[in-house]
ROTORKOL-26499 format. One record per residue (C-alpha): residue in one letter; x negated, y, z; residue number from 1. Coordinates in nm, 4 decimals, always signed. Example, Ala and Ser with C-alpha at 12.3 -4.5 7.8 and 13.67 -1.06 7.14 Angstrom:
! ROTORKOL-26499
<rec res="a" x="-1.2300" y="-0.4500" z="+0.7800" n="1"/>
<rec res="s" x="-1.3670" y="-0.1060" z="+0.7140" n="2"/>
! end
This chain:
! ROTORKOL-26499
<rec res="m" x="+0.6792" y="+1.7787" z="+0.8455" n="1"/>
<rec res="d" x="+1.0542" y="+1.7545" z="+0.8018" n="2"/>
<rec res="r" x="+1.1818" y="+1.4185" z="+0.9277" n="3"/>
<rec res="n" x="+1.4399" y="+1.4132" z="+0.6476" n="4"/>
<rec res="l" x="+1.1529" y="+1.3500" z="+0.4054" n="5"/>
<rec res="a" x="+1.1474" y="+0.9890" z="+0.5239" n="6"/>
<rec res="l" x="+1.4740" y="+0.8987" z="+0.3543" n="7"/>
<rec res="e" x="+1.3833" y="+1.1045" z="+0.0480" n="8"/>
<rec res="l" x="+1.0701" y="+0.8926" z="+0.0081" n="9"/>
<rec res="v" x="+1.2714" y="+0.5727" z="+0.0418" n="10"/>
<rec res="r" x="+1.4878" y="+0.6838" z="-0.2488" n="11"/>
<rec res="v" x="+1.1703" y="+0.7193" z="-0.4562" n="12"/>
<rec res="t" x="+1.0381" y="+0.3706" z="-0.3748" n="13"/>
<rec res="e" x="+1.3861" y="+0.2232" z="-0.4246" n="14"/>
<rec res="t" x="+1.4004" y="+0.3725" z="-0.7734" n="15"/>
<rec res="a" x="+1.0574" y="+0.2364" z="-0.8644" n="16"/>
<rec res="a" x="+1.1530" y="-0.1081" z="-0.7347" n="17"/>
<rec res="l" x="+1.4848" y="-0.1145" z="-0.9190" n="18"/>
<rec res="a" x="+1.3192" y="+0.0041" z="-1.2399" n="19"/>
<rec res="s" x="+1.0554" y="-0.2704" z="-1.2359" n="20"/>
<rec res="a" x="+1.2432" y="-0.5644" z="-1.0807" n="21"/>
<rec res="g" x="+1.4088" y="-0.6551" z="-1.4100" n="22"/>
<rec res="y" x="+1.0673" y="-0.7634" z="-1.5420" n="23"/>
<rec res="m" x="+1.0258" y="-1.0329" z="-1.2760" n="24"/>
<rec res="g" x="+0.8811" y="-1.3482" z="-1.4269" n="25"/>
<rec res="r" x="+0.8833" y="-1.2120" z="-1.7817" n="26"/>
<rec res="g" x="+0.5055" y="-1.2088" z="-1.8190" n="27"/>
<rec res="n" x="+0.4691" y="-0.8395" z="-1.9052" n="28"/>
<rec res="k" x="+0.2869" y="-0.6676" z="-1.6190" n="29"/>
<rec res="d" x="+0.2213" y="-0.3495" z="-1.8175" n="30"/>
<rec res="a" x="+0.5897" y="-0.2971" z="-1.8964" n="31"/>
<rec res="a" x="+0.6816" y="-0.3611" z="-1.5320" n="32"/>
<rec res="d" x="+0.4202" y="-0.1124" z="-1.4119" n="33"/>
<rec res="q" x="+0.5294" y="+0.1504" z="-1.6634" n="34"/>
<rec res="a" x="+0.8925" y="+0.1135" z="-1.5582" n="35"/>
<rec res="a" x="+0.7972" y="+0.1593" z="-1.1922" n="36"/>
<rec res="v" x="+0.5912" y="+0.4684" z="-1.2776" n="37"/>
<rec res="d" x="+0.8689" y="+0.6225" z="-1.4858" n="38"/>
<rec res="g" x="+1.1245" y="+0.5622" z="-1.2130" n="39"/>
<rec res="m" x="+0.9015" y="+0.6959" z="-0.9371" n="40"/>
<rec res="r" x="+0.8031" y="+1.0065" z="-1.1340" n="41"/>
<rec res="k" x="+1.1648" y="+1.0975" z="-1.2090" n="42"/>
<rec res="a" x="+1.2775" y="+1.0324" z="-0.8500" n="43"/>
<rec res="f" x="+0.9991" y="+1.2526" z="-0.7119" n="44"/>
<rec res="s" x="+1.1448" y="+1.5521" z="-0.8972" n="45"/>
<rec res="h" x="+1.4285" y="+1.5599" z="-0.6424" n="46"/>
<rec res="v" x="+1.2045" y="+1.5561" z="-0.3308" n="47"/>
<rec res="s" x="+1.1575" y="+1.8844" z="-0.1421" n="48"/>
<rec res="i" x="+0.7763" y="+1.8946" z="-0.1424" n="49"/>
<rec res="q" x="+0.4843" y="+2.0567" z="-0.3187" n="50"/>
<rec res="g" x="+0.3046" y="+1.7285" z="-0.3723" n="51"/>
<rec res="k" x="-0.0258" y="+1.6500" z="-0.5357" n="52"/>
<rec res="v" x="-0.1293" y="+1.2929" z="-0.6138" n="53"/>
<rec res="v" x="-0.4682" y="+1.2161" z="-0.4538" n="54"/>
<rec res="i" x="-0.4437" y="+0.8379" z="-0.4874" n="55"/>
<rec res="g" x="-0.2840" y="+0.7333" z="-0.8149" n="56"/>
<rec res="e" x="-0.3314" y="+0.5242" z="-1.1253" n="57"/>
<rec res="g" x="-0.6121" y="+0.6997" z="-1.3074" n="58"/>
<rec res="e" x="-0.7057" y="+1.0419" z="-1.4303" n="59"/>
<rec res="l" x="-0.5316" y="+1.2999" z="-1.6455" n="60"/>
<rec res="d" x="-0.6251" y="+1.1234" z="-1.9705" n="61"/>
<rec res="e" x="-0.4125" y="+0.8302" z="-1.8492" n="62"/>
<rec res="a" x="-0.1074" y="+1.0559" z="-1.8102" n="63"/>
<rec res="p" x="+0.1566" y="+0.7845" z="-1.8670" n="64"/>
<rec res="m" x="+0.0692" y="+0.6753" z="-1.5130" n="65"/>
<rec res="l" x="+0.0951" y="+0.8869" z="-1.1985" n="66"/>
<rec res="y" x="-0.2533" y="+1.0334" z="-1.2318" n="67"/>
<rec res="i" x="-0.4819" y="+1.1864" z="-0.9720" n="68"/>
<rec res="g" x="-0.4102" y="+1.5591" z="-0.9546" n="69"/>
<rec res="e" x="-0.0548" y="+1.5298" z="-1.0877" n="70"/>
<rec res="e" x="+0.1990" y="+1.7578" z="-0.9190" n="71"/>
<rec res="v" x="+0.5160" y="+1.5887" z="-0.7944" n="72"/>
<rec res="g" x="+0.8220" y="+1.7136" z="-0.6101" n="73"/>
<rec res="r" x="+1.0488" y="+2.0146" z="-0.6536" n="74"/>
<rec res="w" x="+0.7801" y="+2.2741" z="-0.5691" n="75"/>
<rec res="g" x="+1.0326" y="+2.5117" z="-0.4125" n="76"/>
<rec res="s" x="+0.9078" y="+2.8234" z="-0.2353" n="77"/>
<rec res="g" x="+0.9623" y="+2.6768" z="+0.1114" n="78"/>
<rec res="d" x="+0.8525" y="+2.3208" z="+0.0354" n="79"/>
<rec res="r" x="+0.5592" y="+2.1711" z="+0.2285" n="80"/>
<rec res="a" x="+0.2262" y="+2.1177" z="+0.0499" n="81"/>
<rec res="v" x="+0.1330" y="+1.7509" z="+0.0842" n="82"/>
<rec res="d" x="-0.1087" y="+1.4835" z="-0.0346" n="83"/>
<rec res="i" x="+0.0584" y="+1.1893" z="-0.2058" n="84"/>
<rec res="a" x="-0.0824" y="+0.8374" z="-0.2440" n="85"/>
<rec res="v" x="+0.1168" y="+0.6025" z="-0.4642" n="86"/>
<rec res="d" x="+0.1227" y="+0.2526" z="-0.5997" n="87"/>
<rec res="p" x="+0.4476" y="+0.2395" z="-0.7990" n="88"/>
<rec res="l" x="+0.4114" y="-0.1372" z="-0.8341" n="89"/>
<rec res="e" x="+0.1572" y="-0.3017" z="-0.6090" n="90"/>
<rec res="g" x="+0.1286" y="-0.6487" z="-0.7526" n="91"/>
<rec res="t" x="+0.1886" y="-0.6095" z="-1.1257" n="92"/>
<rec res="v" x="+0.0628" y="-0.9643" z="-1.1842" n="93"/>
<rec res="l" x="+0.2890" y="-1.0885" z="-0.9056" n="94"/>
<rec res="i" x="+0.6047" y="-0.9493" z="-1.0619" n="95"/>
<rec res="a" x="+0.5032" y="-1.0631" z="-1.4120" n="96"/>
<rec res="k" x="+0.4641" y="-1.4194" z="-1.2812" n="97"/>
<rec res="g" x="+0.7657" y="-1.4082" z="-1.0514" n="98"/>
<rec res="l" x="+0.5506" y="-1.4400" z="-0.7384" n="99"/>
<rec res="p" x="+0.6179" y="-1.2932" z="-0.3915" n="100"/>
<rec res="n" x="+0.4984" y="-0.9722" z="-0.2226" n="101"/>
<rec res="a" x="+0.5285" y="-0.7169" z="-0.5047" n="102"/>
<rec res="i" x="+0.6242" y="-0.3786" z="-0.3570" n="103"/>
<rec res="a" x="+0.6641" y="-0.0121" z="-0.4514" n="104"/>
<rec res="v" x="+0.4670" y="+0.2110" z="-0.2139" n="105"/>
<rec res="i" x="+0.4243" y="+0.5789" z="-0.1181" n="106"/>
<rec res="a" x="+0.2103" y="+0.7404" z="+0.1519" n="107"/>
<rec res="m" x="+0.2354" y="+1.1117" z="+0.2309" n="108"/>
<rec res="a" x="+0.0341" y="+1.3437" z="+0.4536" n="109"/>
<rec res="p" x="-0.0254" y="+1.7182" z="+0.4944" n="110"/>
<rec res="q" x="-0.2419" y="+1.8672" z="+0.2224" n="111"/>
<rec res="g" x="-0.6120" y="+1.7844" z="+0.2541" n="112"/>
<rec res="t" x="-0.5762" y="+1.5022" z="+0.5087" n="113"/>
<rec res="l" x="-0.5935" y="+1.1869" z="+0.2946" n="114"/>
<rec res="l" x="-0.9349" y="+1.0556" z="+0.1929" n="115"/>
<rec res="h" x="-0.9930" y="+1.1043" z="-0.1791" n="116"/>
<rec res="a" x="-1.1286" y="+0.7553" z="-0.2313" n="117"/>
<rec res="p" x="-1.3014" y="+0.6736" z="-0.5609" n="118"/>
<rec res="d" x="-1.1549" y="+0.3934" z="-0.7696" n="119"/>
<rec res="t" x="-1.3928" y="+0.1256" z="-0.6532" n="120"/>
<rec res="y" x="-1.3937" y="-0.1647" z="-0.4092" n="121"/>
<rec res="m" x="-1.3803" y="-0.1270" z="-0.0320" n="122"/>
<rec res="k" x="-1.4613" y="-0.3748" z="+0.2426" n="123"/>
<rec res="k" x="-1.1734" y="-0.3669" z="+0.4930" n="124"/>
<rec res="i" x="-1.0546" y="-0.5057" z="+0.8228" n="125"/>
<rec res="a" x="-0.7109" y="-0.4445" z="+0.9760" n="126"/>
<rec res="v" x="-0.5425" y="-0.5552" z="+1.2974" n="127"/>
<rec res="g" x="-0.2212" y="-0.4782" z="+1.4818" n="128"/>
<rec res="p" x="-0.1741" y="-0.2556" z="+1.7884" n="129"/>
<rec res="k" x="-0.2751" y="-0.5177" z="+2.0480" n="130"/>
<rec res="a" x="-0.6236" y="-0.5541" z="+1.8961" n="131"/>
<rec res="k" x="-0.6800" y="-0.1854" z="+1.8236" n="132"/>
<rec res="g" x="-1.0274" y="-0.0693" z="+1.9242" n="133"/>
<rec res="l" x="-1.1628" y="-0.4226" z="+1.9527" n="134"/>
<rec res="v" x="-1.2955" y="-0.4874" z="+1.6003" n="135"/>
<rec res="q" x="-1.5894" y="-0.3432" z="+1.4100" n="136"/>
<rec res="l" x="-1.6187" y="-0.3775" z="+1.0348" n="137"/>
<rec res="d" x="-1.9919" y="-0.4511" z="+1.0445" n="138"/>
<rec res="a" x="-1.9763" y="-0.6882" z="+1.3414" n="139"/>
<rec res="p" x="-2.0162" y="-1.0644" z="+1.2838" n="140"/>
<rec res="v" x="-1.6936" y="-1.2292" z="+1.1682" n="141"/>
<rec res="e" x="-1.6772" y="-1.4673" z="+1.4636" n="142"/>
<rec res="q" x="-1.7273" y="-1.1813" z="+1.7103" n="143"/>
<rec res="n" x="-1.4301" y="-0.9928" z="+1.5675" n="144"/>
<rec res="l" x="-1.2123" y="-1.3028" z="+1.5643" n="145"/>
<rec res="k" x="-1.2910" y="-1.3869" z="+1.9264" n="146"/>
<rec res="a" x="-1.2049" y="-1.0296" z="+2.0276" n="147"/>
<rec res="v" x="-0.8694" y="-1.0459" z="+1.8463" n="148"/>
<rec res="a" x="-0.7879" y="-1.3867" z="+1.9952" n="149"/>
<rec res="k" x="-0.8531" y="-1.2549" z="+2.3449" n="150"/>
<rec res="a" x="-0.6393" y="-0.9448" z="+2.2828" n="151"/>
<rec res="l" x="-0.3503" y="-1.1548" z="+2.1525" n="152"/>
<rec res="n" x="-0.3861" y="-1.4179" z="+2.4256" n="153"/>
<rec res="k" x="-0.4317" y="-1.6900" z="+2.1646" n="154"/>
<rec res="k" x="-0.6767" y="-1.9690" z="+2.1091" n="155"/>
<rec res="i" x="-0.9087" y="-1.8795" z="+1.8240" n="156"/>
<rec res="q" x="-0.7901" y="-2.1843" z="+1.6292" n="157"/>
<rec res="d" x="-0.4369" y="-2.0388" z="+1.6435" n="158"/>
<rec res="l" x="-0.5362" y="-1.7108" z="+1.4758" n="159"/>
<rec res="t" x="-0.4306" y="-1.6592" z="+1.1134" n="160"/>
<rec res="v" x="-0.6566" y="-1.4497" z="+0.8929" n="161"/>
<rec res="i" x="-0.5254" y="-1.3254" z="+0.5594" n="162"/>
<rec res="i" x="-0.7847" y="-1.3003" z="+0.2805" n="163"/>
<rec res="q" x="-0.7521" y="-1.2313" z="-0.0904" n="164"/>
<rec res="d" x="-0.8132" y="-1.5394" z="-0.3031" n="165"/>
<rec res="r" x="-1.1177" y="-1.4204" z="-0.4971" n="166"/>
<rec res="p" x="-1.4660" y="-1.5712" z="-0.5530" n="167"/>
<rec res="r" x="-1.6221" y="-1.2673" z="-0.3826" n="168"/>
<rec res="h" x="-1.4677" y="-1.3908" z="-0.0561" n="169"/>
<rec res="d" x="-1.6121" y="-1.7432" z="-0.0643" n="170"/>
<rec res="a" x="-1.8725" y="-1.6659" z="+0.2031" n="171"/>
<rec res="l" x="-1.6164" y="-1.4873" z="+0.4221" n="172"/>
<rec res="i" x="-1.3768" y="-1.7799" z="+0.3973" n="173"/>
<rec res="q" x="-1.6510" y="-2.0173" z="+0.5081" n="174"/>
<rec res="e" x="-1.7312" y="-1.7975" z="+0.8106" n="175"/>
<rec res="v" x="-1.3660" y="-1.7801" z="+0.9147" n="176"/>
<rec res="r" x="-1.3319" y="-2.1569" z="+0.8801" n="177"/>
<rec res="a" x="-1.6503" y="-2.2087" z="+1.0807" n="178"/>
<rec res="a" x="-1.4984" y="-1.9984" z="+1.3595" n="179"/>
<rec res="g" x="-1.2030" y="-2.2380" z="+1.3615" n="180"/>
<rec res="c" x="-0.9297" y="-2.0006" z="+1.2425" n="181"/>
<rec res="r" x="-0.6403" y="-2.0638" z="+1.0095" n="182"/>
<rec res="i" x="-0.6484" y="-1.8843" z="+0.6733" n="183"/>
<rec res="k" x="-0.3716" y="-1.7574" z="+0.4512" n="184"/>
<rec res="l" x="-0.4863" y="-1.6688" z="+0.1001" n="185"/>
<rec res="f" x="-0.3044" y="-1.4148" z="-0.1144" n="186"/>
<rec res="g" x="-0.3391" y="-1.3329" z="-0.4814" n="187"/>
<rec res="d" x="-0.2625" y="-0.9620" z="-0.5187" n="188"/>
<rec res="g" x="-0.1175" y="-0.6823" z="-0.3103" n="189"/>
<rec res="d" x="-0.3507" y="-0.6057" z="-0.0220" n="190"/>
<rec res="v" x="-0.1363" y="-0.3186" z="+0.1132" n="191"/>
<rec res="a" x="+0.1369" y="-0.5671" z="+0.2031" n="192"/>
<rec res="a" x="-0.1247" y="-0.8051" z="+0.3447" n="193"/>
<rec res="a" x="-0.2728" y="-0.5376" z="+0.5735" n="194"/>
<rec res="l" x="+0.0743" y="-0.4322" z="+0.6963" n="195"/>
<rec res="a" x="+0.1542" y="-0.7903" z="+0.7909" n="196"/>
<rec res="t" x="-0.0939" y="-0.7728" z="+1.0821" n="197"/>
<rec res="c" x="+0.1390" y="-0.5326" z="+1.2653" n="198"/>
<rec res="f" x="+0.4498" y="-0.7525" z="+1.2604" n="199"/>
<rec res="e" x="+0.4394" y="-1.0624" z="+1.4815" n="200"/>
<rec res="d" x="+0.6994" y="-1.2539" z="+1.2821" n="201"/>
<rec res="t" x="+0.4715" y="-1.2577" z="+0.9747" n="202"/>
<rec res="g" x="+0.2284" y="-1.4822" z="+1.1632" n="203"/>
<rec res="i" x="-0.0688" y="-1.2769" z="+1.0372" n="204"/>
<rec res="d" x="-0.3234" y="-1.1652" z="+1.2982" n="205"/>
<rec res="v" x="-0.6189" y="-1.0242" z="+1.1020" n="206"/>
<rec res="f" x="-0.6701" y="-0.8877" z="+0.7522" n="207"/>
<rec res="m" x="-1.0198" y="-0.9155" z="+0.6025" n="208"/>
<rec res="s" x="-1.0915" y="-0.8433" z="+0.2407" n="209"/>
<rec res="i" x="-1.2828" y="-0.6565" z="-0.0259" n="210"/>
<rec res="g" x="-1.0218" y="-0.4808" z="-0.2374" n="211"/>
<rec res="g" x="-0.9407" y="-0.1475" z="-0.3941" n="212"/>
<rec res="a" x="-1.0439" y="+0.1641" z="-0.2027" n="213"/>
<rec res="p" x="-0.7292" y="+0.3572" z="-0.3075" n="214"/>
<rec res="e" x="-0.5120" y="+0.0773" z="-0.1682" n="215"/>
<rec res="g" x="-0.7175" y="+0.0996" z="+0.1503" n="216"/>
<rec res="v" x="-0.6104" y="+0.4598" z="+0.2046" n="217"/>
<rec res="i" x="-0.2435" y="+0.3741" z="+0.1438" n="218"/>
<rec res="a" x="-0.2627" y="+0.0845" z="+0.3897" n="219"/>
<rec res="a" x="-0.4357" y="+0.3078" z="+0.6445" n="220"/>
<rec res="v" x="-0.1372" y="+0.5451" z="+0.6460" n="221"/>
<rec res="a" x="+0.0922" y="+0.2542" z="+0.7291" n="222"/>
<rec res="l" x="-0.1437" y="+0.1237" z="+1.0000" n="223"/>
<rec res="k" x="-0.1504" y="+0.4691" z="+1.1596" n="224"/>
<rec res="c" x="+0.2294" y="+0.4752" z="+1.1658" n="225"/>
<rec res="l" x="+0.2372" y="+0.1266" z="+1.3186" n="226"/>
<rec res="g" x="-0.0290" y="+0.1888" z="+1.5831" n="227"/>
<rec res="g" x="-0.2701" y="-0.0613" z="+1.4336" n="228"/>
<rec res="e" x="-0.6275" y="-0.0164" z="+1.3214" n="229"/>
<rec res="m" x="-0.8090" y="-0.0270" z="+0.9923" n="230"/>
<rec res="q" x="-1.1724" y="+0.0300" z="+0.9027" n="231"/>
<rec res="g" x="-1.3306" y="+0.0391" z="+0.5604" n="232"/>
<rec res="k" x="-1.6566" y="+0.0907" z="+0.3771" n="233"/>
<rec res="l" x="-1.7026" y="+0.1457" z="+0.0057" n="234"/>
<rec res="n" x="-1.8343" y="-0.1645" z="-0.1655" n="235"/>
<rec res="p" x="-1.9059" y="-0.0888" z="-0.5326" n="236"/>
<rec res="l" x="-1.9773" y="-0.4116" z="-0.7197" n="237"/>
<rec res="s" x="-2.1547" y="-0.2719" z="-1.0264" n="238"/>
<rec res="e" x="-2.3904" y="+0.0046" z="-1.1365" n="239"/>
<rec res="e" x="-2.0960" y="+0.1627" z="-1.3166" n="240"/>
<rec res="e" x="-1.8962" y="+0.1786" z="-0.9927" n="241"/>
<rec res="i" x="-2.1941" y="+0.3250" z="-0.8052" n="242"/>
<rec res="a" x="-2.2275" y="+0.5944" z="-1.0717" n="243"/>
<rec res="r" x="-1.8568" y="+0.6669" z="-1.0453" n="244"/>
<rec res="c" x="-1.8890" y="+0.7118" z="-0.6687" n="245"/>
<rec res="e" x="-2.1837" y="+0.9469" z="-0.7115" n="246"/>
<rec res="e" x="-1.9899" y="+1.1556" z="-0.9637" n="247"/>
<rec res="l" x="-1.7266" y="+1.2131" z="-0.6961" n="248"/>
<rec res="g" x="-1.9829" y="+1.3122" z="-0.4322" n="249"/>
<rec res="w" x="-2.0243" y="+0.9741" z="-0.2656" n="250"/>
<rec res="h" x="-2.4025" y="+0.9463" z="-0.2241" n="251"/>
<rec res="q" x="-2.5543" y="+0.6269" z="-0.0854" n="252"/>
<rec res="e" x="-2.5487" y="+0.7347" z="+0.2804" n="253"/>
<rec res="k" x="-2.1787" y="+0.8171" z="+0.2524" n="254"/>
<rec res="i" x="-2.1083" y="+0.4903" z="+0.0692" n="255"/>
<rec res="n" x="-2.2703" y="+0.2976" z="+0.3547" n="256"/>
<rec res="k" x="-2.0677" y="+0.4736" z="+0.6252" n="257"/>
<rec res="v" x="-1.8005" y="+0.2763" z="+0.8098" n="258"/>
<rec res="l" x="-1.4792" y="+0.4748" z="+0.7673" n="259"/>
<rec res="t" x="-1.2502" y="+0.4786" z="+1.0684" n="260"/>
<rec res="l" x="-0.8731" y="+0.5176" z="+1.0533" n="261"/>
<rec res="e" x="-0.9218" y="+0.8885" z="+1.1244" n="262"/>
<rec res="d" x="-1.1660" y="+0.9178" z="+0.8322" n="263"/>
<rec res="l" x="-0.9124" y="+0.7562" z="+0.6003" n="264"/>
<rec res="v" x="-0.6142" y="+0.9544" z="+0.7341" n="265"/>
<rec res="a" x="-0.6993" y="+1.2756" z="+0.9201" n="266"/>
<rec res="s" x="-0.3448" y="+1.3828" z="+1.0131" n="267"/>
<rec res="e" x="-0.1291" y="+1.2560" z="+1.3010" n="268"/>
<rec res="d" x="+0.1913" y="+1.3300" z="+1.1075" n="269"/>
<rec res="v" x="+0.2107" y="+1.1015" z="+0.8052" n="270"/>
<rec res="f" x="+0.4840" y="+0.9065" z="+0.6281" n="271"/>
<rec res="f" x="+0.4833" y="+0.5661" z="+0.4622" n="272"/>
<rec res="a" x="+0.7591" y="+0.4057" z="+0.2570" n="273"/>
<rec res="a" x="+0.7795" y="+0.0768" z="+0.0682" n="274"/>
<rec res="t" x="+1.0521" y="-0.1176" z="-0.1098" n="275"/>
<rec res="g" x="+1.0303" y="-0.4861" z="-0.1935" n="276"/>
<rec res="v" x="+1.0338" y="-0.5771" z="-0.5613" n="277"/>
<rec res="s" x="+0.9951" y="-0.9525" z="-0.5119" n="278"/>
<rec res="d" x="+1.0531" y="-1.1384" z="-0.1833" n="279"/>
<rec res="g" x="+0.7599" y="-1.1165" z="+0.0567" n="280"/>
<rec res="d" x="+0.6414" y="-1.1698" z="+0.4123" n="281"/>
<rec res="l" x="+0.7762" y="-0.8314" z="+0.5248" n="282"/>
<rec res="l" x="+1.0337" y="-0.7159" z="+0.2701" n="283"/>
<rec res="k" x="+1.2971" y="-0.8887" z="+0.0595" n="284"/>
<rec res="g" x="+1.2884" y="-0.8255" z="-0.3112" n="285"/>
<rec res="v" x="+1.5526" y="-0.6676" z="-0.5323" n="286"/>
<rec res="t" x="+1.8631" y="-0.8863" z="-0.5535" n="287"/>
<rec res="y" x="+2.1116" y="-0.8425" z="-0.8373" n="288"/>
<rec res="l" x="+2.4778" y="-0.8620" z="-0.7416" n="289"/>
<rec res="e" x="+2.8042" y="-0.8727" z="-0.9326" n="290"/>
<rec res="n" x="+2.9617" y="-0.5684" z="-1.0965" n="291"/>
<rec res="n" x="+2.6288" y="-0.4109" z="-1.1974" n="292"/>
<rec res="q" x="+2.5016" y="-0.3737" z="-0.8423" n="293"/>
<rec res="a" x="+2.1647" y="-0.4459" z="-0.6797" n="294"/>
<rec res="k" x="+2.0422" y="-0.4673" z="-0.3209" n="295"/>
<rec res="t" x="+1.7090" y="-0.3325" z="-0.1970" n="296"/>
<rec res="h" x="+1.5161" y="-0.3785" z="+0.1271" n="297"/>
<rec res="s" x="+1.2757" y="-0.1048" z="+0.2371" n="298"/>
<rec res="v" x="+1.0681" y="+0.0129" z="+0.5302" n="299"/>
<rec res="v" x="+0.9901" y="+0.3761" z="+0.6130" n="300"/>
<rec res="m" x="+0.7683" y="+0.4990" z="+0.8955" n="301"/>
<rec res="r" x="+0.6453" y="+0.8219" z="+1.0508" n="302"/>
<rec res="s" x="+0.3335" y="+0.8336" z="+1.2669" n="303"/>
<rec res="k" x="+0.4308" y="+1.1423" z="+1.4714" n="304"/>
<rec res="t" x="+0.7417" y="+0.9787" z="+1.6171" n="305"/>
<rec res="g" x="+0.6406" y="+0.6142" z="+1.5798" n="306"/>
<rec res="t" x="+0.9751" y="+0.5477" z="+1.4130" n="307"/>
<rec res="i" x="+1.0003" y="+0.2400" z="+1.1908" n="308"/>
<rec res="r" x="+1.3189" y="+0.1988" z="+0.9902" n="309"/>
<rec res="f" x="+1.4196" y="-0.0962" z="+0.7772" n="310"/>
<rec res="v" x="+1.6709" y="+0.0129" z="+0.5169" n="311"/>
<rec res="d" x="+1.9123" y="-0.2149" z="+0.3310" n="312"/>
<rec res="a" x="+2.0878" y="-0.0455" z="+0.0410" n="313"/>
<rec res="i" x="+2.3333" y="-0.1489" z="-0.2279" n="314"/>
<rec res="h" x="+2.3067" y="+0.0456" z="-0.5532" n="315"/>
<rec res="r" x="+2.5530" y="+0.0914" z="-0.8372" n="316"/>
<rec res="l" x="+2.3132" y="+0.0688" z="-1.1288" n="317"/>
<rec res="d" x="+2.5548" y="+0.2318" z="-1.3720" n="318"/>
<rec res="k" x="+2.5796" y="+0.5374" z="-1.1446" n="319"/>
<rec res="n" x="+2.2074" y="+0.5891" z="-1.0891" n="320"/>
<rec res="e" x="+2.1278" y="+0.8618" z="-1.3423" n="321"/>
<rec res="i" x="+1.7566" y="+0.7843" z="-1.3504" n="322"/>
<rec res="l" x="+1.8045" y="+0.4134" z="-1.4161" n="323"/>
<rec res="v" x="+2.0755" y="+0.4757" z="-1.6756" n="324"/>
<rec res="e" x="+1.8435" y="+0.7142" z="-1.8586" n="325"/>
<rec res="m" x="+1.5592" y="+0.4617" z="-1.8497" n="326"/>
<rec res="m" x="+1.7815" y="+0.1845" z="-1.9822" n="327"/>
<rec res="e" x="+1.8858" y="+0.4034" z="-2.2758" n="328"/>
<rec res="k" x="+1.5205" y="+0.4886" z="-2.3438" n="329"/>
<rec res="h" x="+1.3982" y="+0.1275" z="-2.3475" n="330"/>
<rec res="r" x="+1.6798" y="-0.0313" z="-2.5442" n="331"/>
! end
């Protein structure tokens, strides 16, 4: 794929972040999410791709969101056909409450190479490059943690495991504590949490959680770009979710299968881009400056080249046609 697509994708996540950042701490997660969606959708219209959303925010009857099957991009005659996975605002509750780690995210891969994950829960484990190949999703927790500690040349009590703060993880938390590891709990945003395992200065060594399957695919694209590893297995928590999986062709044997990074992302040439909306472990949030300006902090990656770029940008909000149009619309 064209390497220039990397910066085009950053412009899309920047627009979503700028559109939603104004809702920080205002208690309206739906308005923040809608603003991010509107900004992302409009920005996509300038990207030279024939894109189809395979991981989005619902089906066609929920069209205000970027729905599964929606076509995005310019769709020019020479544009590349690609799968798109999006989370215009990962962490809607975070931004509504003014909490850290809200981000705008896009993953892109050649057509037909991203797993079409049903909207259900997924059990996941992720580690950085040094521990790649040394963890197994279904292995005992302590066994995985000992393997990671050895790979990182750390004492097991010095490992930090990041886990979502949910009652469904109570047993997991007890196992990690019994192994002697440190734990960092997070509220929402498990894409950002999984990415943190690949950057030493975050202090995160292992990600373990049961979270959304669509978010698992998005995170897997980033882990492939970063040289890390992620495994997942569908974990529907209700009869309704099981029925939903079956409707999409996920019979019980397939649900029980451990999905490797290659199952989640089949291509070796994928892109990932994210822009911080609120300050986080990896990315700074949108900062408003004088004279109607704002600063964004983004990361964009490509698996084929292994390139990781951090992008700082200053935007003139009154000269961004998309944002000006949105402001007029929502007055």
